[in-house]
C-alpha positions in Angstrom: -10.4 8.6 22.4 -10.2 11.6 24.7 -7.3 13.9 24.1 -5.2 15.8 26.8 -3.6 19.1 26.7 0.2 19.1 26.4 0.5 20.5 29.9 -0.9 17.2 31.3 1.7 15.3 29.3 4.7 17.4 30.4 3.9 18.1 34.1 3.2 14.6 35.4 6.4 13.2 34.0 8.3 16.3 35.3 6.8 15.8 38.8 7.5 12.1 38.7 11.1 12.6 37.9 11.5 15.2 40.7 9.8 12.9 43.3 11.8 9.9 42.1 15.0 11.9 42.4 14.0 13.2 45.9 13.0 9.8 47.2 16.2 8.2 45.8 18.4 10.9 47.3 16.6 10.7 50.6 16.9 6.9 50.7 20.5 7.0 49.8 21.3 9.7 52.3 19.6 7.8 55.2 21.4 4.6 54.2 24.7 6.4 54.3 23.8 8.2 57.5 22.8 4.9 59.2 26.0 3.2 58.1 28.0 6.2 59.3 26.4 6.1 62.7 26.8 2.3 63.1 30.4 2.6 61.9 31.1 5.4 64.4 29.5 3.5 67.3 31.4 0.3 66.4 34.7 2.3 66.3 33.8 3.8 69.7 33.1 0.3 71.2 36.3 -1.1 69.8 38.2 1.8 71.4 36.6 1.0 74.7 37.5 -2.6 74.4 41.1 -1.8 73.7 41.2 0.4 76.8 39.9 -2.3 79.2 41.2 -5.5 77.6 44.6 -5.1 79.3 43.0 -4.8 82.8 40.8 -7.8 82.1 43.7 -9.9 80.9 45.7 -9.0 84.1 42.7 -10.0 86.3 42.1 -13.2 84.4 45.8 -14.2 84.5 45.7 -13.7 88.3 42.7 -16.1 88.5 40.5 -13.7 90.5 37.2 -14.2 88.7 35.2 -12.4 91.4 37.2 -9.2 90.8 36.5 -9.7 87.1 32.8 -9.5 87.7 33.2 -6.5 89.9 35.4 -4.7 87.2 32.8 -5.3 84.5 30.1 -3.8 86.7 32.1 -0.8 87.6 33.2 -0.1 84.0 29.7 -0.7 82.7 28.4 2.1 84.9 31.1 4.5 83.7 30.8 3.7 80.0 27.0 3.1 80.0 27.6 -0.1 78.1 27.2 -3.8 78.9 30.4 -5.8 79.3 30.5 -9.6 79.0 33.5 -12.0 79.3 32.9 -15.4 77.5 35.1 -18.4 77.7 36.4 -20.2 74.7 33.6 -22.9 75.1 30.9 -20.2 75.0 30.3 -20.1 78.8 29.8 -16.6 80.3 32.5 -15.9 82.8 31.4 -12.4 83.8 28.6 -9.9 82.8 27.9 -6.4 84.0 24.1 -6.8 84.1 23.3 -10.5 84.7 24.4 -13.4 86.8 26.8 -15.4 84.6 25.6 -18.6 86.1 22.1 -18.0 84.9 23.1 -17.0 81.4 23.0 -19.5 78.5 25.9 -20.6 76.4 26.9 -17.8 73.9 29.0 -19.9 71.5 26.2 -19.6 68.9 26.2 -15.8 68.8 27.5 -14.4 65.5 29.9 -11.9 67.1 31.2 -14.6 69.6 31.8 -17.1 66.8 33.8 -14.5 64.8 35.9 -13.5 67.9 36.7 -17.1 68.7 38.2 -17.3 65.2 40.6 -14.5 66.1 38.6 -11.7 64.4 36.5 -8.8 65.6 32.9 -9.7 65.4 29.8 -7.4 65.4 26.1 -7.8 65.3 22.9 -5.7 65.8 19.9 -7.5 67.2 17.1 -7.4 69.7 18.2 -8.5 73.2 15.6 -10.6 75.1 17.4 -10.0 78.3 17.3 -6.2 78.0 14.3 -6.0 75.7 15.9 -3.6 73.3 18.0 -3.5 70.2 21.7 -3.7 70.9 24.9 -3.4 69.0 27.4 -6.1 70.0 31.2 -6.0 69.3 33.3 -9.0 70.4 37.1 -9.1 70.4 39.5 -12.0 71.4 41.4 -11.8 74.7 44.9 -13.2 74.4 45.5 -14.4 77.9 48.0 -16.9 79.4 45.4 -19.7 78.9 45.6 -22.1 76.1 42.2 -21.1 74.7 41.6 -17.3 74.6 38.5 -15.7 76.0 36.3 -13.2 74.4 35.5 -9.6 75.5 32.1 -8.4 74.3 30.9 -4.9 74.8 27.2 -4.0 73.9 25.5 -0.6 73.7 21.9 0.2 73.1 21.0 1.4 69.6 17.6 2.7 70.7 19.0 6.2 71.1 20.6 5.8 67.7 17.3 4.7 66.2 15.6 7.7 67.8 18.2 10.0 66.4 17.9 8.5 63.0 14.1 8.7 63.1 14.4 12.4 63.9 16.8 12.8 61.0 14.4 10.9 58.7 11.5 13.2 59.6 13.7 16.2 58.9 14.7 14.7 55.5 11.0 13.9 54.7 9.9 17.5 55.6 12.7 18.9 53.6 11.8 16.7 50.7 8.1 17.7 50.9 9.1 21.4 50.9 11.5 20.8 48.0 8.7 18.8 46.2 6.3 21.7 46.6 8.8 24.2 45.2 9.5 21.7 42.4 5.8 21.4 41.7 5.5 25.2 41.3 8.7 25.3 39.2 7.4 22.3 37.2 4.0 24.1 36.6 5.9 27.2 35.5 8.2 25.4 33.2 5.4 23.2 31.8 3.2 26.2 31.1 6.2 28.1 29.6 6.7 25.2 27.2 3.0 24.4 26.5 1.8 28.0 26.1 3.7 28.7 22.8 2.6 25.2 21.6 -1.0 26.1 22.4 -0.5 29.3 20.5 0.7 27.3 17.5 -2.4 25.1 17.8 -4.7 28.1 17.7 -2.7 29.6 14.8 -2.9 26.3 12.9 -6.7 26.3 13.5 -7.0 29.8 12.1 -4.9 28.7 9.1 -7.2 25.7 8.6 -10.2 28.1 8.5 -8.5 30.2 5.8 -7.5 33.1 8.1 -3.9 33.7 7.1 -3.8 37.4 8.2 -2.8 36.7 11.8 0.8 35.7 12.1 2.2 33.5 14.9 4.4 35.0 17.5 8.0 33.7 17.5 8.7 32.1 20.9 12.0 32.3 22.9 12.4 28.6 22.7 14.6 27.9 19.7 12.8 24.9 18.3 9.3 26.3 18.8 10.4 29.6 17.4 11.6 27.9 14.2 8.4 25.9 14.0 6.4 29.1 14.3 8.5 30.8 11.6 8.0 27.7 9.3 4.2 27.8 10.0 4.1 31.5 9.1 5.9 30.8 5.9 3.6 27.9 5.2 0.6 30.2 5.8 2.0 32.7 3.2 2.5 29.9 0.7 -0.9 28.4 1.3 -2.5 31.9 1.0 -0.7 32.5 -2.3 -1.6 29.1 -3.7 -5.2 29.3 -2.6 -5.5 32.7 -4.3 -4.0 31.2 -7.4 -6.4 28.2 -7.2 -9.4 30.4 -6.6 -8.5 32.7 -9.5 -7.9 29.6 -11.7 -11.3 28.1 -10.6 -13.1 31.4 -11.2 -11.5 31.6 -14.7 -12.5 28.0 -15.4 -16.0 28.6 -14.1 -16.3 31.7 -16.2 -15.0 29.8 -19.3 -17.4 26.9 -18.7 -20.3 29.2 -18.0 -19.6 31.1 -21.2 -19.4 28.0 -23.3 -22.3 27.2 -25.6 -21.4 23.5 -25.3 -22.6 21.6 -22.3 -19.8 20.2 -20.2 -20.4 17.4 -17.6 -17.7 15.6 -15.5 -18.5 12.5 -13.5 -16.3 10.3 -11.4 -15.7 6.6 -11.8 -18.9 5.7 -9.9 -21.1 8.0 -11.9 -21.3 10.9 -9.4 -21.4 14.4 -10.8 -18.1 16.4 -10.4 -19.1 19.4 -12.4 -21.9 20.6 -14.7 -21.7 24.0 -16.5 -24.7 26.3 -17.1 -25.2 25.2 -20.7 -25.5 21.6 -19.8 -27.9 22.3 -16.9 -30.1 24.4 -19.2 -29.9 21.8 -21.9 -30.9 18.9 -19.6 -33.1 21.1 -17.4 -31.1 20.1 -14.3 -30.0 22.1 -11.3 -26.4 23.4 -11.5 -25.6 22.7 -7.9 -25.8 18.9 -8.1 -22.2 17.9 -7.4 -21.8 14.7 -5.5 -25.1 13.2 -6.6 -25.4 10.3 -9.0 -26.0 11.4 -12.6 -29.2 9.4 -13.0 -30.6 11.1 -9.9 -30.2 14.5 -11.5 -30.8 13.7 -15.2 -33.4 11.2 -16.2 -32.0 10.3 -19.6 -31.3 6.6 -20.3 -29.4 7.3 -23.5 -27.0 9.7 -21.9 -26.5 7.4 -18.9 -25.7 4.5 -21.2 -23.2 6.7 -23.1 -21.5 7.6 -19.8 -21.3 3.8 -18.9 -19.8 3.1 -22.3 -17.1 5.7 -21.8 -16.2 4.4 -18.4 -16.2 0.8 -19.4 -14.4 1.1 -22.8 -11.9 3.7 -21.3 -11.5 5.5 -24.6 -13.0 8.4 -26.5 -16.6 7.8 -27.7 -18.6 10.1 -30.1 -22.3 9.7 -30.7 -25.5 11.5 -31.7 -28.2 11.2 -29.1 -31.8 12.3 -29.2 -34.5 12.6 -26.5 -37.9 14.1 -26.0 -38.7 17.0 -23.7 -41.3 19.5 -24.8 -39.9 18.8 -28.2 -37.3 16.5 -29.8 -33.7 17.4 -29.1 -30.6 16.1 -30.9 -27.2 16.1 -29.2 -23.7 15.4 -30.5 -21.9 14.0 -27.5 -18.1 13.4 -27.2 -16.9 11.5 -24.2 -13.4 10.9 -23.0 -11.8 9.4 -19.9 -10.4 11.5 -17.0 -7.1 10.2 -15.8 -5.2 10.8 -12.5 -1.5 11.6 -12.5 -0.7 7.9 -12.4 -2.8 7.2 -15.5 -5.7 5.6 -13.7 -9.4 6.2 -14.7 -11.1 8.6 -12.3 -14.1 9.5 -14.3 -15.4 10.8 -17.6 -15.8 14.1 -19.3 -18.7 14.8 -21.7 -19.0 17.7 -24.2 -22.4 18.1 -25.7 -23.4 20.2 -28.7 -27.1 20.9 -29.3 -27.5 20.1 -33.0 -31.3 20.3 -32.9 -31.4 23.4 -35.0 -28.9 21.9 -37.5 -31.1 18.8 -37.8 -34.1 20.9 -38.4 -32.3 22.9 -41.1 -30.9 19.6 -42.6 -34.4 18.2 -42.7 -35.7 21.4 -44.3 -32.9 21.3 -46.9 -33.5 17.6 -47.6 -37.2 18.2 -48.0 -36.5 21.2 -50.2 -34.1 19.3 -52.4 -36.5 16.4 -52.6 -39.4 18.7 -53.5 -37.5 20.7 -56.0 -36.0 17.6 -57.6 -39.5 16.1 -58.0 -40.8 19.3 -59.3 -37.9 19.5 -61.8 -38.2 15.9 -62.8 -41.8 16.1 -63.8 -41.3 18.6 -66.7 -38.0 17.0 -67.6 -39.9 13.7 -68.1 -42.4 15.5 -70.3 -39.6 17.1 -72.3 -37.8 13.8 -72.7 -41.0 12.1 -73.9 -41.7 14.8 -76.4 -38.2 14.7 -77.8 -38.3 11.0 -78.2 -41.6 11.4 -80.1 -40.1 14.0 -82.4 -37.1 11.8 -83.0 -39.2 8.8 -83.9 -41.1 10.9 -86.4 -39.7 12.7 -89.6 -38.5 16.2 -88.5 -38.1 17.3 -92.1 -34.9 19.2 -91.5 -31.5 18.0 -90.4 -31.0 21.0 -88.2 -34.2 20.2 -86.3 -33.1 16.7 -85.7 -29.7 17.9 -84.4 -31.4 20.3 -82.0 -33.7 17.7 -80.8 -30.7 15.4 -80.1 -29.1 18.2 -78.1 -32.3 18.7 -76.2 -32.5 15.0 -75.5 -28.9 14.8 -74.4 -29.2 17.7 -72.0 -32.5 16.4 -70.7 -30.9 13.1 -70.0 -28.1 14.9 -68.1 -30.6 16.9 -66.1 -32.4 13.7 -65.2 -29.1 12.1 -64.1 -28.3 15.1 -62.0 -31.8 15.0 -60.3 -31.4 11.3 -59.7 -28.0 11.8 -58.1 -29.3 14.7 -56.0 -32.1 12.5 -54.7 -29.6 9.7 -53.9 -27.5 12.1 -51.9 -30.6 13.4 -50.1 -31.6 9.9 -49.1 -28.0 9.1 -47.9 -27.9 12.2 -45.8 -31.2 11.4 -44.1 -30.5 9.8 -40.7 -33.0 7.1 -41.5 -30.5 5.6 -43.9 -28.2 5.0 -41.0 -30.6 2.6 -39.3 -28.8 -0.8 -39.1 -32.1 -2.5 -39.5 -31.6 -2.0 -43.3 -28.4 -4.0 -43.2 -28.3 -7.7 -43.8 -25.7 -10.4 -44.3 -25.0 -10.5 -48.0 -22.5 -12.4 -50.1 -20.1 -9.8 -51.5 -19.5 -11.7 -54.7 -23.2 -11.4 -55.6 -23.1 -7.6 -55.1 -20.1 -7.4 -57.4 -21.7 -9.5 -60.0 -24.9 -7.4 -60.0 -22.8 -4.2 -60.4 -20.9 -5.7 -63.3 -24.2 -6.8 -65.0 -25.5 -3.2 -64.8 -22.3 -1.9 -66.5 -21.6 -4.7 -68.9 -23.6 -3.2 -71.9 -21.7 0.1 -71.6 -18.4 -1.8 -71.4 -19.2 -3.9 -74.4 -20.0 -0.7 -76.5 -16.6 0.7 -75.5 -14.8 -2.6 -75.9 -13.6 -2.7 -72.3 -13.2 -6.0 -70.5 -13.7 -6.8 -66.9 -11.0 -8.6 -64.9 -12.4 -9.9 -61.6 -10.3 -11.2 -58.8 -12.7 -11.6 -55.9 -12.7 -13.7 -52.7 -15.9 -15.7 -53.2 -16.2 -16.5 -49.4 -16.8 -13.0 -48.0 -20.1 -12.3 -46.4 -20.7 -8.7 -45.3 -23.4 -7.2 -43.1 -24.3 -4.3 -45.4 -27.0 -2.5 -47.4 -26.5 -4.5 -50.6 -28.3 -2.0 -52.8 -26.2 0.9 -51.6 -22.9 -1.0 -52.0 -24.0 -2.1 -55.5 -24.8 1.6 -56.4 -21.3 2.6 -55.2 -19.7 -0.1 -57.3 -21.7 0.8 -60.3 -20.6 4.5 -60.0 -16.9 3.5 -59.7 -17.1 0.9 -62.6 -19.1 3.4 -64.7 -16.4 6.1 -64.2 -13.7 3.5 -64.9 -15.3 2.6 -68.2 -15.8 6.3 -69.1 -12.2 7.2 -68.6 -10.7 4.0 -70.1 -9.4 3.7 -73.6 -11.1 1.2 -76.0 -9.8 -2.4 -75.8 -8.5 -1.8 -72.3 -9.6 -3.5 -69.1 -11.2 -2.6 -65.7 -9.9 -4.7 -62.8 -12.2 -5.4 -59.8 -10.7 -7.1 -56.7 -12.0 -7.9 -53.2 -10.2 -9.4 -50.2 -9.8 -9.3 -46.4 -6.9 -7.4 -44.9 -5.9 -6.0 -41.5 -9.4 -6.1 -40.0 -11.2 -4.8 -43.0 -12.6 -5.9 -46.4 -11.3 -4.1 -49.4 -13.1 -3.7 -52.8 -11.0 -2.0 -55.5 -11.8 -0.8 -59.0 -8.8 0.0 -61.2 -8.7 1.4 -64.7 -5.9 2.1 -67.2 -7.2 5.5 -68.4 -5.8 9.0 -68.3 -5.4 9.2 -64.6 -5.8 12.1 -62.2 -3.2 14.7 -61.3 -2.0 14.6 -57.6 -3.2 18.1 -56.9 -6.8 17.1 -57.7 -6.9 13.9 -55.5 -8.0 15.6 -52.2 -11.1 17.1 -53.9 -12.3 14.4 -56.2 -15.1 13.3 -53.7 -16.6 16.8 -53.5 -19.9 17.5 -55.1 -19.8 18.8 -58.7 -16.0 18.8 -58.7 -14.6 17.8 -62.0 -10.9 17.3 -62.9 -11.6 18.0 -66.7 -15.0 19.8 -66.9 -15.2 19.7 -70.7 -14.4 16.0 -70.9 -16.7 15.2 -68.0 -19.6 17.0 -69.6 -18.8 15.3 -72.9 -18.9 11.9 -71.2 -22.2 12.7 -69.5 -20.9 13.0 -65.9 -22.9 14.8 -63.3 -20.1 15.5 -60.8 -21.9 13.7 -58.0 -21.0 10.1 -58.6 -17.9 10.0 -56.3 -19.7 12.0 -53.7 -22.4 9.4 -53.6 -19.8 6.7 -53.2 -18.2 8.5 -50.3 -21.6 8.9 -48.5 -22.5 5.3 -49.0 -19.2 4.1 -47.5 -19.6 6.5 -44.6 -23.1 5.0 -43.9 -21.3 1.7 -43.5 -18.7 3.1 -41.1 -15.9 2.8 -43.7 -13.8 5.0 -46.0 -12.8 5.3 -49.7 -9.3 5.9 -51.0 -7.9 6.8 -54.4 -4.6 6.2 -56.0 -3.8 7.7 -59.4 -1.1 8.9 -61.7 -1.4 10.9 -64.9 -1.4 8.5 -67.9 -1.4 5.4 -65.8 -5.0 5.2 -64.6 -6.7 5.3 -61.3 -7.6 2.9 -58.5 -10.5 3.5 -56.1 -10.7 1.3 -53.0 -13.7 0.9 -50.7 -12.6 -0.1 -47.2 -15.3 -1.5 -44.9 -14.8 -2.6 -41.2 -14.4 -6.4 -40.9 -16.4 -6.7 -37.6 -19.5 -6.4 -39.8 -18.2 -9.3 -42.0 -17.9 -13.0 -41.6 -16.2 -15.7 -43.8 -18.0 -18.8 -45.1 
C-alpha cells in the first residue's frame, strides 16, 4: 500500500474546511441578502398601497369605475409599478397595464386569496402577461360595499435579480481570492507542522541505523518538541544499552572462544543459534553457520539424535558419543534445554568435552594393568605350585614348614589381588557397558548361586544364612557380574561376623527400584570411614583385613559392577552392631513374573 507524506494528509483537509466555510458563509450571506431585499421591496410596496388605498376607496364609493382605471394608470406611471383592483369574486375591476375585461379571474392567485381573508398577501412568480418575474403584494380595501375589494401592487424583480447576481459574483470573486490566500496560508501552516515531523522521521531513521550522535532539533510546537526531546532521550538510552549489549556479547564471545569445551546452541527446530571455536574445530564445521539446520552443517547422526533427545525429553541428558573422522573421537556431551522467560522450550544447549585422549590413556592403563597382572600371575602360579609341592613332602624342619606356609599365604593373597585388579580392569573397559551382555535373569537364581559359592566358608566359621527374597523378580542384568558383587558382599559379611552368628540376605521391589541387601552382625564400621569404604585398597582396620585375607578391592569391584547396571550401592553401619550393604538397581530393567 502506497504511503503519503504527512503534508498530503494535513493540507487537503485544511483546504476542504476553508472552502466549506467559505461556501457556507457565501450561501448564508446571499440568502440573508435576498431575504433582506425582498423584505425591503415588500415594505416599500405596502407603503405605496397605504398611500393610494384611501383615494381608491373614495373613487370606488363614488361609483366612478372609469376614473378608477385612469387613476391606476396615472399612479402606475409615477411609481413604476403595476396596480390592479380585484373584486371580491376575483374579477379584475381595474388594471394599469391591461384591459380588465380581457383579464381572467384572479381569485386563484395566492396573494389575492390571502387578501380576501383580510390579510396582506404576497407572492413572487413569473408573469405570463409581462413575461418577467414579479413580486405581488395584495391588501384588502375596506369600502362601503358588503364585500371588500383587493388592491394589488406588483413590481418587477428582474432588477433585483440583476442586482443580486452582481452581488453573487462579487461574493464569488471575493471567496476565490480568500480561498487563494487560504491555500497559501494552509500550505505554510501544513509545512510548518509537517517539517518538524519529517525531521523526526529522518532522525528516527538515523537512530534505526545505529547513528545516535546526531540529536533532533527541538521544534517550537510544544507537542512535537516534547516528542523530539523524548526521542533524544530514547536515543541516549538505546546507545547506552547497545554498548552494554555489545560489550556483553564481546565478553561472551571471548569466553566461549577461549573455552576448551565445545558449546553449541540450537533452537527448537534444530537451527544453529551459536557455535564456539572449539566446537567448530572439533566437528570441522564453519563457525559462521547461524540460522542453518544442524544436520546441514555437521554430518553426525549420533550428535543429531542426541539433540533430538534433549528437545523431546526437555531435560538434562548426558552421554558419551564416538565418531570417526581421520581417527576415532570420543565426546562426553551434556545437553540441557534453553527456556524463555515464560518457561517455554526455545532450544537446546550442548557442552562437549573431547575425551579422546583420556580414552586412549585409559586403554593404555587398562592394557598395562592387564599385561602386568598376567606377567605377575605367571610366576606367582609357579611359586604357588612349588610351595604346595614342598608342603606335600617332608620338609624336615618345622621352621621350613612355617616359612612355606607364609609363602603360600602371601602368594594366595597376591593371586587374589591380581584377580581383583583384572576384574576392575574389565569393568572399566567400555565394552563391559554393552547392553548386549545383559539378559533377563531370575534374581533368586543369582542369589542362590552366590550363596552356594560362599556356603563352605560360612560352614567353616559356623555362620548361617537367613534369606528373605522375592522369588518373582526377573532383572535384565549381567548375571555373572551381579553374582560376583553378591559373593564379595557375602564373603565380607562372613569374614567380619562372629562365629555362630548369621548373615541376612533380602531382595524386594521398592519405589521404582529393586533392592538387594546383605546384612551382618559383626564389628561394624565407624561413621567417619563410611564415605571411603568403596575406594580401592582402603581398609578400615588394615591389620585385621590382612589377617582375614582381604585385598582392599572387593567393595570397589561391587561399586563398579553396580555402576555398569546404572544403579548405586549404599552402606549402613554402626560400631558393634554390624553393617548392611544394599545394591539398588533401576526397576525399568526389571519385570515381575
